[in-house]
Backbone of each chain as ProteinMPNN parsed JSONL, in Angstrom:
{"seq_chain_A": "XXXXXXXXXXXXXXXXXXXXXXXXXXXXXXXXXXXXXXXXXXXXXXXXXXXXXXXXXXXXXXXXXXXXXXXXXXXXXXXXXXXXXXXXXXXXXXXXXXXXXXXXXXXXXXXX", "coords_chain_A": {"N_chain_A": [[0.849, -1.186, 0.0], [0.418, 2.242, -0.724], [1.88, 4.727, 1.108], [2.455, 7.338, 0.73], [1.174, 9.512, -1.547], [1.134, 10.78, -4.8], [-1.02, 12.003, -6.796], [-1.165, 13.163, -9.274], [0.393, 12.493, -12.174], [1.568, 14.223, -13.937], [2.046, 17.717, -14.706], [1.361, 20.76, -16.288], [2.342, 24.061, -16.805], [2.24, 27.605, -17.498], [5.019, 29.74, -17.982], [5.796, 31.995, -15.376], [3.385, 31.723, -14.121], [1.592, 30.209, -11.333], [2.683, 27.124, -9.954], [1.239, 24.264, -8.623], [1.813, 21.575, -6.689], [0.663, 18.518, -5.513], [0.294, 16.354, -2.629], [-0.569, 13.485, -0.82], [-0.897, 11.695, 2.26], [-1.056, 8.684, 4.193], [-0.234, 7.649, 6.587], [-0.475, 8.483, 9.832], [1.574, 8.8, 11.574], [3.657, 10.032, 10.368], [5.669, 12.888, 10.547], [7.326, 14.67, 9.415], [8.108, 16.275, 6.455], [9.165, 16.333, 3.08], [10.237, 17.859, 0.031], [11.572, 16.868, -3.026], [13.482, 17.477, -5.955], [13.956, 16.354, -9.232], [16.055, 16.055, -11.961], [16.423, 14.627, -15.261], [18.599, 11.799, -15.408], [19.955, 12.545, -13.16], [20.474, 12.515, -9.566], [17.89, 12.876, -7.036], [17.377, 16.161, -5.687], [17.35, 17.964, -2.683], [14.697, 20.142, -1.834], [12.771, 21.611, -0.194], [11.452, 21.558, 3.136], [9.126, 20.564, 5.75], [8.047, 20.616, 9.075], [5.719, 18.875, 11.182], [4.804, 20.559, 13.113], [4.394, 22.934, 12.023], [2.446, 24.828, 9.618], [3.138, 25.95, 7.318], [5.875, 26.633, 5.199], [8.362, 28.644, 3.837], [10.519, 29.387, 1.129], [12.064, 31.46, -0.729], [10.916, 31.302, -3.978], [9.481, 29.075, -3.441], [6.993, 27.434, -1.598], [5.778, 25.426, 0.964], [2.839, 23.892, 2.046], [1.106, 22.505, 4.763], [-1.498, 20.432, 5.692], [-2.564, 18.953, 8.302], [-4.866, 17.706, 9.285], [-6.178, 16.898, 7.035], [-4.272, 15.291, 6.017], [-2.538, 16.159, 3.985], [-0.307, 17.739, 1.757], [1.137, 20.491, -0.008], [3.069, 21.875, -2.654], [3.987, 25.01, -3.65], [4.99, 26.916, -6.377], [6.078, 29.98, -7.233], [7.052, 32.823, -9.074], [6.583, 30.426, -11.705], [9.274, 28.956, -13.53], [10.95, 28.09, -16.606], [13.208, 26.518, -16.014], [12.375, 25.157, -13.805], [11.21, 22.893, -14.627], [10.899, 19.545, -14.097], [10.944, 16.378, -12.328], [9.046, 16.127, -9.431], [9.292, 14.973, -6.194], [7.487, 13.973, -3.393], [8.156, 13.364, 0.012], [8.118, 11.557, 3.11], [8.653, 11.288, 6.657], [9.118, 9.742, 9.9], [9.592, 11.57, 12.552], [12.836, 11.55, 13.72], [13.43, 9.35, 12.31], [15.244, 7.696, 9.892], [14.336, 6.637, 7.529], [12.986, 7.491, 4.498], [9.839, 7.803, 3.011], [8.685, 7.742, -0.173], [6.642, 9.435, -2.637], [5.32, 8.723, -5.97], [6.042, 10.687, -7.683], [5.717, 13.764, -9.575], [5.669, 15.006, -12.787], [6.654, 18.086, -13.706], [6.107, 20.516, -16.103], [7.177, 23.513, -17.332], [6.156, 25.856, -19.456], [7.612, 28.092, -21.804]], "CA_chain_A": [[0.0, 0.0, 0.0], [1.212, 3.456, -0.835], [1.642, 5.618, 2.229], [2.608, 8.702, 0.207], [0.582, 9.459, -2.882], [1.087, 11.948, -5.663], [-2.02, 11.494, -7.733], [-1.015, 13.736, -10.616], [1.691, 12.11, -12.727], [2.175, 15.327, -14.672], [1.427, 19.032, -14.595], [1.936, 21.701, -17.244], [1.952, 25.439, -16.505], [2.927, 28.635, -18.259], [6.035, 30.519, -17.287], [5.281, 33.147, -14.65], [2.188, 31.383, -13.354], [1.834, 29.387, -10.15], [2.609, 25.665, -10.039], [0.823, 23.664, -7.349], [2.0, 20.124, -6.692], [-0.035, 17.985, -4.352], [0.763, 15.099, -2.043], [-1.388, 12.99, 0.275], [-0.27, 10.596, 2.99], [-2.03, 7.917, 4.967], [0.327, 7.282, 7.885], [-0.568, 9.641, 10.732], [2.805, 8.895, 12.347], [4.598, 10.907, 9.664], [5.651, 14.242, 11.086], [8.316, 15.495, 8.727], [7.809, 16.111, 5.043], [10.181, 16.961, 2.248], [10.081, 17.837, -1.422], [12.796, 16.719, -3.789], [13.362, 17.78, -7.369], [14.864, 15.461, -9.952], [16.249, 16.203, -13.391], [16.81, 13.351, -15.888], [19.973, 11.307, -15.26], [20.564, 13.064, -11.936], [19.777, 12.117, -8.353], [17.008, 13.909, -6.47], [17.986, 17.183, -4.85], [16.446, 18.479, -1.669], [14.14, 21.446, -2.186], [12.195, 22.298, 0.951], [10.848, 20.614, 4.066], [8.242, 21.143, 6.754], [7.743, 19.791, 10.233], [4.279, 18.871, 11.441], [4.417, 21.617, 14.054], [4.122, 24.117, 11.211], [1.54, 24.573, 8.503], [3.663, 26.617, 6.133], [7.297, 26.972, 5.186], [8.615, 29.38, 2.611], [11.923, 29.59, 0.773], [12.09, 32.097, -2.042], [9.73, 31.069, -4.814], [8.892, 27.794, -3.044], [6.27, 27.392, -0.326], [5.095, 24.163, 1.228], [1.72, 23.992, 2.968], [0.748, 21.225, 5.365], [-2.816, 20.326, 6.323], [-2.462, 17.675, 9.017], [-6.17, 17.056, 9.446], [-6.487, 16.273, 5.743], [-3.094, 14.516, 5.615], [-2.278, 16.679, 2.651], [0.617, 18.853, 1.632], [1.281, 20.986, -1.37], [4.239, 22.711, -2.965], [3.65, 26.096, -4.552], [6.14, 27.573, -7.004], [5.617, 31.242, -7.808], [6.495, 32.426, -10.374], [7.221, 29.253, -12.307], [10.276, 29.241, -14.555], [11.231, 26.892, -17.409], [14.196, 25.704, -15.317], [11.71, 24.37, -12.768], [10.713, 21.662, -15.245], [11.579, 18.404, -13.484], [10.038, 15.525, -11.555], [9.029, 16.517, -8.028], [8.918, 13.887, -5.301], [7.106, 14.244, -2.02], [8.661, 12.308, 0.89], [7.688, 11.708, 4.497], [9.431, 10.541, 7.649], [8.621, 9.765, 11.268], [10.552, 12.195, 13.438], [14.221, 11.432, 13.294], [13.622, 8.099, 11.581], [15.996, 7.994, 8.689], [13.741, 6.11, 6.307], [12.051, 8.357, 3.802], [8.86, 7.149, 2.153], [8.489, 8.645, -1.304], [5.584, 9.269, -3.617], [5.797, 8.31, -7.284], [6.547, 11.854, -8.387], [4.917, 14.51, -10.549], [6.487, 15.681, -13.791], [6.245, 19.46, -13.957], [6.634, 21.152, -17.308], [6.884, 24.941, -17.369], [6.285, 26.275, -20.843], [8.007, 29.51, -21.96]], "C_chain_A": [[0.894, 1.249, 0.0], [0.894, 4.389, 0.304], [1.775, 7.082, 1.83], [2.16, 8.682, -1.25], [0.671, 10.808, -3.578], [0.214, 11.553, -6.838], [-1.915, 12.075, -9.135], [0.349, 13.343, -11.161], [2.368, 13.251, -13.471], [1.357, 16.594, -14.493], [2.134, 19.96, -15.562], [1.423, 23.095, -16.927], [2.745, 26.393, -17.394], [3.934, 29.358, -17.37], [5.397, 31.743, -16.622], [4.051, 32.857, -13.817], [2.58, 30.536, -12.148], [1.751, 27.908, -10.501], [2.221, 25.157, -8.659], [0.922, 22.152, -7.486], [1.443, 19.569, -5.397], [0.483, 16.617, -3.908], [-0.162, 14.731, -0.888], [-0.661, 11.843, 0.972], [-1.314, 9.922, 3.862], [-1.538, 7.612, 6.383], [0.346, 8.501, 8.81], [0.675, 9.792, 11.609], [3.852, 9.769, 11.641], [4.519, 12.307, 10.258], [6.723, 15.14, 10.472], [8.19, 15.202, 7.251], [8.811, 16.909, 4.215], [9.745, 16.916, 0.794], [11.465, 17.763, -2.046], [12.473, 16.984, -5.253], [14.37, 16.906, -8.111], [14.861, 15.784, -11.439], [16.647, 14.846, -13.962], [18.292, 13.047, -15.684], [20.701, 11.924, -14.06], [19.818, 12.499, -10.734], [18.858, 13.221, -7.879], [17.796, 14.914, -5.641], [16.935, 17.761, -3.919], [15.994, 19.891, -2.031], [13.68, 22.201, -0.948], [11.547, 21.256, 1.851], [9.923, 21.341, 5.025], [8.037, 20.127, 7.862], [6.26, 19.899, 10.527], [3.848, 19.919, 12.466], [4.115, 22.925, 13.322], [3.066, 23.787, 10.165], [2.016, 25.239, 7.214], [5.159, 26.825, 6.299], [7.633, 27.553, 3.819], [10.111, 29.541, 2.383], [11.957, 30.145, -0.638], [10.797, 31.877, -2.796], [8.94, 29.828, -4.385], [8.232, 27.902, -1.67], [5.613, 26.026, -0.195], [4.034, 24.415, 2.291], [1.388, 22.595, 3.475], [-0.606, 21.332, 6.048], [-2.876, 18.96, 7.002], [-3.798, 16.961, 9.107], [-6.558, 16.334, 8.16], [-5.38, 15.347, 5.277], [-2.706, 14.879, 4.185], [-1.223, 17.766, 2.724], [0.736, 19.25, 0.175], [2.522, 21.854, -1.472], [3.792, 23.744, -3.99], [4.942, 26.717, -5.084], [5.617, 28.817, -7.711], [6.78, 32.238, -7.916], [7.249, 31.215, -10.929], [8.162, 29.687, -13.424], [10.551, 27.973, -15.36], [12.245, 25.958, -16.751], [13.625, 24.889, -14.175], [11.184, 23.055, -13.328], [11.553, 20.48, -14.77], [10.509, 17.496, -12.882], [10.169, 15.922, -10.086], [8.504, 15.346, -7.193], [8.571, 14.447, -3.926], [7.638, 13.075, -1.183], [8.241, 12.601, 2.319], [8.532, 10.839, 5.411], [8.753, 10.662, 9.011], [9.716, 10.321, 12.149], [11.953, 12.077, 12.9], [14.488, 10.113, 12.591], [14.219, 8.394, 10.213], [15.324, 7.533, 7.41], [12.768, 7.13, 5.736], [11.129, 7.498, 2.958], [8.469, 8.141, 1.077], [7.193, 8.366, -2.044], [6.188, 8.925, -4.964], [6.3, 9.473, -8.123], [5.533, 12.471, -9.339], [5.863, 15.224, -11.497], [5.901, 17.056, -14.061], [6.916, 19.976, -15.213], [6.201, 22.607, -17.295], [7.18, 25.429, -18.782], [6.624, 27.752, -20.955], [6.867, 30.331, -22.568]], "O_chain_A": [[1.953, 1.294, 0.626], [-0.255, 4.806, 0.456], [1.262, 7.965, 2.517], [2.693, 7.937, -2.073], [0.324, 11.842, -3.008], [0.654, 10.858, -7.754], [-2.505, 11.544, -10.076], [1.368, 13.817, -10.658], [3.59, 13.26, -13.625], [0.167, 16.563, -14.179], [3.362, 19.955, -15.652], [0.216, 23.301, -16.794], [3.777, 26.033, -17.96], [3.716, 29.552, -16.174], [4.573, 32.434, -17.221], [3.701, 33.625, -12.921], [3.748, 30.191, -11.968], [0.867, 27.484, -11.246], [2.797, 25.566, -7.65], [0.218, 21.534, -8.285], [1.719, 20.088, -4.316], [1.026, 15.843, -4.696], [-0.498, 15.584, -0.067], [0.099, 11.108, 0.342], [-2.328, 10.522, 4.219], [-2.343, 7.347, 7.277], [1.106, 9.442, 8.584], [0.821, 10.793, 12.311], [4.825, 10.194, 12.264], [3.429, 12.846, 10.449], [6.984, 16.238, 10.963], [8.168, 14.044, 6.833], [9.239, 17.999, 4.594], [8.98, 16.042, 0.385], [12.39, 18.479, -1.661], [11.359, 16.751, -5.722], [15.505, 16.741, -7.663], [13.817, 15.787, -12.09], [17.155, 13.997, -13.23], [19.135, 13.939, -15.778], [21.925, 11.833, -13.961], [18.676, 12.057, -10.856], [19.02, 14.377, -8.271], [18.767, 14.556, -4.975], [15.795, 18.011, -4.31], [16.788, 20.722, -2.471], [14.15, 23.307, -0.683], [11.138, 20.193, 1.383], [9.929, 22.57, 5.106], [7.875, 18.933, 7.611], [5.616, 20.886, 10.17], [2.653, 20.139, 12.663], [3.644, 23.892, 13.919], [2.82, 22.619, 9.861], [1.388, 25.113, 6.163], [5.646, 27.147, 7.383], [7.238, 27.017, 2.784], [10.873, 29.797, 3.316], [11.889, 29.401, -1.617], [9.717, 32.222, -2.317], [7.856, 29.566, -4.908], [8.829, 28.392, -0.712], [4.974, 25.536, -1.127], [4.294, 25.065, 3.304], [1.387, 21.628, 2.713], [-0.83, 22.214, 6.878], [-3.194, 17.95, 6.374], [-3.852, 15.735, 9.014], [-7.193, 15.28, 8.2], [-5.523, 14.682, 4.251], [-2.568, 14.021, 3.313], [-1.233, 18.605, 3.625], [0.477, 18.466, -0.737], [2.957, 22.477, -0.503], [3.286, 23.4, -5.058], [5.867, 27.002, -4.323], [4.826, 28.734, -8.651], [7.447, 32.478, -6.909], [8.43, 31.025, -10.636], [7.895, 30.64, -14.158], [10.393, 26.874, -14.828], [12.157, 24.741, -16.91], [14.309, 24.023, -13.629], [10.755, 22.19, -12.565], [12.759, 20.421, -15.011], [9.319, 17.809, -12.923], [11.278, 16.037, -9.564], [7.428, 14.807, -7.45], [9.285, 15.289, -3.38], [7.578, 11.925, -1.618], [8.035, 13.756, 2.691], [9.055, 9.801, 5.005], [7.934, 11.552, 9.244], [10.674, 9.615, 12.464], [12.23, 12.456, 11.762], [15.639, 9.785, 12.304], [13.731, 9.253, 9.48], [15.689, 7.978, 6.322], [11.842, 7.573, 6.416], [11.575, 6.579, 2.272], [7.986, 9.236, 1.366], [6.705, 7.236, -2.081], [7.408, 8.842, -5.104], [6.921, 9.263, -9.165], [4.625, 11.805, -9.836], [6.751, 15.959, -11.065], [4.792, 17.18, -14.58], [8.134, 19.886, -15.368], [5.008, 22.907, -17.251], [8.325, 25.41, -19.232], [6.007, 28.583, -20.288], [7.015, 31.536, -22.771]]}, "seq_chain_B": "XXXXXXXXXXXXXXXXXXXXXXXXXXXXXXXXXXXXXXXXXXXXXXXXXXXXXXXXXXXXXXXXXXXXXXXXXXXXXXXXXXXXXXXXXXXXXXXXXXXXXXXXXXXXXXXXXX", "coords_chain_B": {"N_chain_B": [[35.45, 14.662, -3.839], [32.641, 16.859, -4.314], [30.045, 15.939, -4.072], [27.78, 13.102, -3.715], [28.927, 10.203, -5.26], [28.42, 7.682, -7.755], [28.998, 4.472, -9.165], [28.869, 1.853, -11.647], [27.513, 4.251, -14.046], [25.686, 3.226, -15.725], [24.529, -0.097, -16.147], [24.382, -3.065, -17.823], [23.244, -6.297, -17.754], [23.129, -9.886, -17.878], [20.418, -12.026, -17.15], [20.677, -13.823, -14.16], [23.329, -13.337, -13.654], [25.756, -11.884, -11.372], [25.902, -8.609, -9.881], [27.688, -5.631, -8.963], [27.301, -2.608, -7.327], [28.526, 0.637, -6.773], [29.029, 3.112, -4.229], [30.122, 6.294, -3.349], [30.057, 8.22, -0.633], [29.405, 11.621, 0.524], [32.227, 13.178, 1.857], [32.833, 12.672, 5.258], [30.201, 12.311, 5.923], [28.155, 10.395, 7.953], [26.016, 8.722, 7.726], [24.54, 6.483, 5.432], [22.573, 5.581, 2.659], [20.697, 3.307, 0.651], [18.558, 3.309, -2.12], [16.017, 2.27, -4.442], [14.62, 2.906, -7.647], [12.088, 1.838, -9.443], [10.622, 1.551, -12.726], [8.26, 4.071, -13.177], [7.689, 4.228, -10.513], [7.98, 5.386, -7.082], [10.805, 6.258, -5.002], [12.275, 3.547, -3.371], [13.101, 2.436, -0.221], [16.036, 0.65, 0.642], [18.383, -0.129, 2.257], [20.265, 0.877, 5.153], [23.048, 2.51, 6.574], [24.778, 3.446, 9.492], [27.423, 4.822, 10.881], [29.238, 2.689, 12.982], [27.224, 1.053, 13.63], [24.915, -1.739, 13.445], [23.664, -2.403, 10.214], [20.49, -1.309, 8.887], [18.579, -3.475, 7.315], [16.061, -3.759, 6.427], [14.645, -3.067, 4.137], [15.558, -4.531, 1.991], [14.733, -6.47, -0.818], [15.016, -9.234, -1.22], [16.99, -12.173, -0.355], [18.932, -12.173, -2.204], [20.001, -9.767, -2.401], [22.516, -7.711, -1.039], [24.572, -5.617, 1.023], [27.465, -3.722, 1.795], [29.546, -1.661, 3.841], [32.544, -0.277, 3.812], [35.031, 0.68, 6.069], [33.528, 2.791, 6.979], [32.929, 4.44, 4.885], [32.938, 4.139, 1.66], [30.404, 2.312, -0.069], [29.097, -0.834, -1.155], [26.649, -2.271, -3.121], [25.372, -5.386, -3.68], [23.943, -7.55, -5.991], [22.872, -10.712, -6.381], [22.55, -13.35, -8.773], [20.873, -12.039, -10.741], [17.595, -10.878, -11.637], [15.023, -10.102, -14.038], [13.188, -8.348, -12.909], [14.756, -6.896, -11.238], [15.672, -4.782, -12.584], [16.193, -1.383, -12.553], [16.687, 2.002, -11.306], [19.295, 2.501, -9.173], [19.825, 4.216, -6.281], [21.99, 6.069, -4.22], [22.395, 7.671, -1.09], [23.518, 10.159, 1.263], [23.949, 11.456, 4.598], [24.926, 13.876, 7.057], [24.418, 13.343, 9.741], [22.47, 10.87, 11.474], [19.936, 11.81, 11.99], [19.487, 13.558, 10.011], [17.273, 14.317, 7.768], [17.424, 15.457, 5.313], [18.544, 14.178, 2.849], [21.351, 13.643, 0.743], [21.633, 12.925, -2.558], [23.181, 10.635, -4.873], [23.866, 10.344, -8.463], [22.84, 7.964, -9.31], [22.664, 4.495, -10.431], [21.815, 2.994, -13.362], [20.365, 0.0, -13.784], [20.025, -2.649, -15.972], [18.544, -5.65, -16.596], [18.775, -8.25, -18.728]], "CA_chain_B": [[34.422, 15.326, -4.613], [31.702, 17.647, -3.545], [28.773, 15.276, -3.884], [27.76, 11.639, -3.695], [29.188, 9.645, -6.589], [28.05, 6.281, -7.914], [29.513, 3.847, -10.385], [28.85, 2.583, -12.915], [26.29, 5.018, -14.242], [24.784, 2.288, -16.386], [24.99, -1.478, -16.127], [23.51, -4.021, -18.493], [23.705, -7.63, -17.412], [22.231, -10.975, -18.251], [19.714, -12.694, -16.055], [21.456, -14.858, -13.488], [24.661, -12.844, -13.306], [25.871, -11.034, -10.186], [26.375, -7.252, -10.156], [28.1, -4.82, -7.818], [27.122, -1.177, -7.53], [29.369, 1.322, -5.803], [28.627, 4.452, -3.799], [31.062, 7.08, -2.551], [29.259, 9.293, -0.019], [30.088, 12.876, 0.794], [33.226, 12.995, 2.898], [32.4, 13.078, 6.592], [28.823, 11.892, 6.188], [28.197, 9.126, 8.681], [24.863, 7.89, 7.369], [24.477, 6.158, 4.0], [21.318, 4.901, 2.323], [20.451, 2.829, -0.715], [17.177, 3.263, -2.575], [15.892, 1.971, -5.854], [13.44, 3.451, -8.298], [11.646, 1.066, -10.599], [9.916, 2.37, -13.707], [6.938, 4.553, -12.784], [7.504, 4.13, -9.067], [8.778, 6.274, -6.257], [12.018, 5.66, -4.466], [12.011, 2.494, -2.387], [14.222, 2.265, 0.701], [16.63, -0.689, 0.65], [19.261, -0.414, 3.381], [20.793, 2.077, 5.796], [24.238, 2.354, 7.405], [25.089, 4.588, 10.349], [28.638, 4.61, 11.65], [29.591, 1.294, 13.229], [26.031, 0.313, 14.048], [24.437, -2.749, 12.501], [22.821, -1.765, 9.202], [19.06, -1.625, 8.792], [18.416, -4.141, 6.025], [14.646, -4.117, 6.342], [14.083, -2.79, 2.815], [16.095, -5.403, 0.936], [13.595, -7.261, -1.293], [15.258, -10.675, -1.127], [18.338, -12.479, 0.132], [19.91, -12.007, -3.289], [20.534, -8.41, -2.231], [23.322, -7.466, 0.151], [25.369, -4.401, 0.921], [28.446, -3.508, 2.847], [30.16, -0.339, 3.857], [33.896, -0.503, 4.326], [35.709, 1.829, 6.66], [32.6, 3.886, 7.228], [32.854, 5.362, 3.755], [32.411, 3.566, 0.421], [29.479, 1.198, 0.085], [28.842, -1.65, -2.338], [25.395, -3.029, -3.145], [25.556, -6.566, -4.521], [22.743, -8.313, -6.353], [23.266, -12.011, -6.914], [21.584, -14.056, -9.64], [19.929, -10.973, -11.1], [16.343, -11.172, -12.328], [14.562, -8.962, -14.827], [12.503, -7.379, -12.048], [15.747, -6.08, -10.538], [15.968, -3.612, -13.425], [15.762, -0.162, -11.861], [17.778, 2.916, -10.986], [19.698, 2.328, -7.777], [20.302, 5.511, -5.8], [22.667, 6.126, -2.934], [22.31, 8.99, -0.47], [24.225, 10.245, 2.535], [23.699, 12.614, 5.441], [25.974, 14.093, 8.052], [24.02, 12.634, 10.946], [21.334, 9.981, 11.223], [18.669, 12.525, 12.05], [19.387, 14.478, 8.888], [16.383, 13.804, 6.742], [17.733, 16.071, 4.028], [19.543, 13.288, 2.291], [21.993, 14.082, -0.488], [21.625, 11.765, -3.441], [24.046, 10.5, -6.033], [23.141, 10.341, -9.737], [22.208, 6.671, -9.529], [23.128, 3.504, -11.403], [20.693, 2.38, -14.067], [20.624, -1.427, -14.001], [19.123, -3.34, -16.893], [18.768, -7.097, -16.623], [18.17, -8.774, -19.961]], "C_chain_B": [[33.404, 15.997, -3.717], [30.433, 16.886, -3.218], [28.931, 13.772, -3.776], [28.023, 11.137, -5.122], [28.847, 8.161, -6.599], [28.651, 5.749, -9.211], [29.073, 2.392, -10.44], [27.576, 3.413, -13.039], [25.224, 4.146, -14.908], [25.385, 0.888, -16.328], [23.948, -2.342, -16.805], [24.074, -5.401, -18.216], [22.687, -8.66, -17.866], [21.609, -11.581, -17.008], [20.59, -13.812, -15.487], [22.852, -14.436, -13.088], [24.604, -12.031, -12.011], [26.352, -9.647, -10.615], [26.76, -6.577, -8.848], [27.967, -3.354, -8.19], [27.854, -0.453, -6.406], [28.839, 2.716, -5.49], [29.745, 5.072, -2.971], [30.292, 8.242, -1.935], [30.076, 10.575, 0.113], [31.021, 12.667, 1.983], [32.712, 13.519, 4.241], [30.975, 12.702, 6.929], [28.843, 10.506, 6.82], [27.071, 8.179, 8.281], [24.808, 7.706, 5.856], [23.259, 5.294, 3.744], [21.376, 4.407, 0.883], [18.948, 2.808, -0.959], [17.183, 2.699, -3.987], [14.588, 2.558, -6.367], [13.151, 2.611, -9.535], [10.811, 1.976, -11.482], [8.529, 2.759, -13.201], [6.664, 4.502, -11.294], [8.305, 5.208, -8.348], [10.028, 5.563, -5.779], [11.663, 4.7, -3.333], [13.258, 2.287, -1.527], [14.725, 0.824, 0.681], [17.387, -0.972, 1.942], [19.877, 0.883, 3.878], [21.989, 1.71, 6.664], [24.431, 3.623, 8.23], [26.299, 4.22, 11.193], [28.973, 3.13, 11.762], [28.403, 0.445, 13.662], [25.661, -0.731, 13.011], [23.518, -2.085, 11.489], [21.361, -2.193, 9.321], [18.809, -2.179, 7.392], [16.948, -4.404, 5.697], [14.032, -3.893, 4.965], [14.587, -3.698, 1.705], [15.007, -6.385, 0.493], [13.793, -8.769, -1.224], [16.684, -10.902, -0.649], [19.367, -12.46, -0.994], [20.593, -10.64, -3.194], [21.352, -8.346, -0.951], [24.11, -6.19, -0.061], [26.359, -4.364, 2.056], [29.005, -2.104, 2.719], [31.503, -0.49, 4.546], [34.474, 0.79, 4.881], [34.818, 3.018, 6.901], [32.477, 4.849, 6.079], [32.169, 4.702, 2.562], [31.482, 2.393, 0.723], [29.308, 0.477, -1.243], [27.536, -2.391, -2.152], [25.589, -4.171, -4.133], [24.222, -7.237, -4.754], [23.214, -9.599, -7.003], [22.149, -12.593, -7.773], [20.473, -13.097, -10.084], [18.732, -11.51, -11.88], [15.893, -9.924, -13.084], [13.866, -7.919, -13.962], [13.461, -6.546, -11.208], [16.099, -4.835, -11.34], [15.356, -2.377, -12.793], [16.948, 0.796, -11.823], [18.056, 2.776, -9.491], [20.393, 3.608, -7.315], [20.911, 5.379, -4.416], [22.524, 7.549, -2.394], [23.113, 8.98, 0.819], [23.784, 11.495, 3.28], [24.777, 12.684, 6.508], [25.674, 13.314, 9.326], [22.751, 11.85, 10.656], [20.021, 10.731, 11.192], [18.499, 13.499, 10.896], [18.511, 13.919, 7.793], [16.677, 14.369, 5.37], [18.882, 15.307, 3.39], [20.054, 13.818, 0.964], [22.19, 12.861, -1.375], [22.72, 11.82, -4.495], [23.213, 10.428, -7.301], [22.475, 9.009, -10.053], [22.947, 5.787, -10.515], [21.897, 2.889, -12.039], [21.067, 0.934, -14.393], [19.563, -2.001, -14.919], [19.503, -4.802, -16.929], [18.019, -7.674, -17.809], [17.679, -10.199, -19.795]], "O_chain_B": [[33.326, 15.729, -2.518], [29.802, 17.151, -2.195], [30.04, 13.239, -3.749], [27.398, 11.606, -6.073], [28.968, 7.474, -5.585], [28.791, 6.466, -10.202], [28.916, 1.756, -9.398], [26.665, 3.284, -12.22], [24.026, 4.314, -14.68], [26.598, 0.715, -16.445], [22.781, -2.353, -16.415], [25.263, -5.641, -18.427], [21.544, -8.338, -18.191], [22.228, -11.63, -15.945], [21.157, -14.624, -16.219], [23.495, -15.1, -12.274], [23.543, -11.553, -11.609], [27.105, -9.512, -11.579], [26.238, -6.899, -7.781], [28.455, -2.915, -9.231], [27.811, -0.867, -5.248], [28.284, 3.403, -6.348], [30.249, 4.468, -2.025], [29.909, 9.166, -2.652], [31.277, 10.598, -0.153], [30.647, 12.057, 2.984], [32.226, 14.646, 4.346], [30.573, 12.765, 8.091], [29.457, 9.574, 6.301], [27.173, 6.968, 8.48], [25.006, 8.655, 5.096], [22.952, 4.387, 4.518], [22.017, 5.009, 0.021], [18.171, 2.352, -0.121], [18.222, 2.655, -4.646], [13.603, 2.689, -5.641], [13.871, 2.667, -10.532], [10.35, 3.033, -11.05], [7.724, 1.899, -12.843], [5.531, 4.71, -10.86], [9.183, 5.85, -8.925], [10.27, 4.405, -6.119], [10.855, 5.014, -2.459], [14.337, 1.999, -2.045], [13.928, -0.115, 0.701], [17.081, -1.934, 2.645], [19.999, 1.857, 3.135], [21.954, 0.723, 7.399], [24.266, 4.735, 7.727], [26.204, 3.403, 12.109], [28.99, 2.408, 10.765], [28.553, -0.725, 14.014], [26.042, -0.627, 11.845], [22.67, -1.278, 11.871], [21.048, -3.288, 9.789], [18.825, -1.439, 6.409], [16.635, -5.182, 4.795], [12.994, -4.478, 4.657], [14.084, -3.634, 0.583], [14.417, -7.064, 1.332], [12.812, -9.511, -1.174], [17.48, -9.97, -0.548], [20.55, -12.706, -0.755], [21.623, -10.396, -3.823], [20.94, -8.858, 0.09], [24.291, -5.739, -1.192], [26.12, -4.905, 3.135], [28.949, -1.463, 1.669], [31.571, -0.799, 5.736], [34.412, 1.844, 4.248], [35.302, 4.144, 7.017], [31.979, 5.961, 6.254], [30.941, 4.71, 2.473], [31.726, 1.597, 1.63], [29.365, 1.086, -2.312], [27.336, -3.063, -1.14], [25.933, -3.942, -5.292], [23.46, -7.466, -3.814], [23.872, -9.581, -8.043], [20.965, -12.359, -7.529], [19.292, -13.33, -9.827], [18.84, -12.454, -12.663], [16.344, -8.817, -12.788], [13.947, -6.725, -14.253], [13.043, -5.601, -10.54], [16.756, -3.931, -10.824], [14.155, -2.327, -12.529], [18.056, 0.46, -12.242], [17.159, 2.918, -8.66], [21.405, 4.025, -7.878], [20.397, 4.66, -3.558], [22.532, 8.514, -3.159], [23.361, 7.922, 1.398], [23.311, 12.462, 2.682], [25.444, 11.697, 6.819], [26.564, 12.702, 9.917], [22.041, 12.142, 9.694], [19.098, 10.355, 10.47], [17.484, 14.188, 10.807], [18.971, 13.124, 6.973], [16.228, 13.82, 4.364], [20.032, 15.746, 3.399], [19.297, 14.368, 0.164], [22.835, 11.889, -0.983], [23.128, 12.891, -4.945], [21.984, 10.449, -7.234], [21.644, 8.926, -10.957], [23.746, 6.258, -11.325], [21.041, 2.331, -11.352], [21.976, 0.682, -15.184], [18.364, -1.86, -14.678], [20.638, -5.156, -17.25], [16.793, -7.599, -17.887], [17.146, -10.783, -20.739]]}, "name": "protein", "num_of_chains": 2, "seq": "XXXXXXXXXXXXXXXXXXXXXXXXXXXXXXXXXXXXXXXXXXXXXXXXXXXXXXXXXXXXXXXXXXXXXXXXXXXXXXXXXXXXXXXXXXXXXXXXXXXXXXXXXXXXXXXXXXXXXXXXXXXXXXXXXXXXXXXXXXXXXXXXXXXXXXXXXXXXXXXXXXXXXXXXXXXXXXXXXXXXXXXXXXXXXXXXXXXXXXXXXXXXXXXXXXXXXXXXXXXXXXXXXX"}
């Protein structure tokens, strides 16, 4: 069973607009969430994270929102740039537990 | 090097052969992880090393899979008697401390079993 779900395999947006990537989880023990970005033929790179004690974390153009009651998080990219085109993975962990549980990823395409 | 490196970048093998995949973590990182990503799937945890502690092998899919980490640095993932379902990208990651969830990944080894 998938504990971390990214239900949209792909998303296409215009440059300058907002990209919203969604992620749902089923394990209520998860309390730390991360987003990774992956370009072809490269390993995932860490983008932004959020602890369950917060409902929002912002870093430049990237903001992650966490809705614990809905077991849902989202990554907002504003404004979107063509260089943001990549696969985005949502991941979750239990406290300091080192194992990350990943979703299947969403391919974001930002069109010029 | 500045980042996690893995070799080979690509490996094609015949069913039944053994393969070895190598990972060089970031210097000074005490924790090392192996994941694999099968086609259309997310990353799947395989094994974890932390210092001199016994590794967490709970993610290894079968006893054909094994891994070791020599001298607390380089790690080798070995797959014996490879099967076609072993075809995947095998990713290594490292962190400075065990509680560091912000794992730094290598570029991966793409394994194809014919």
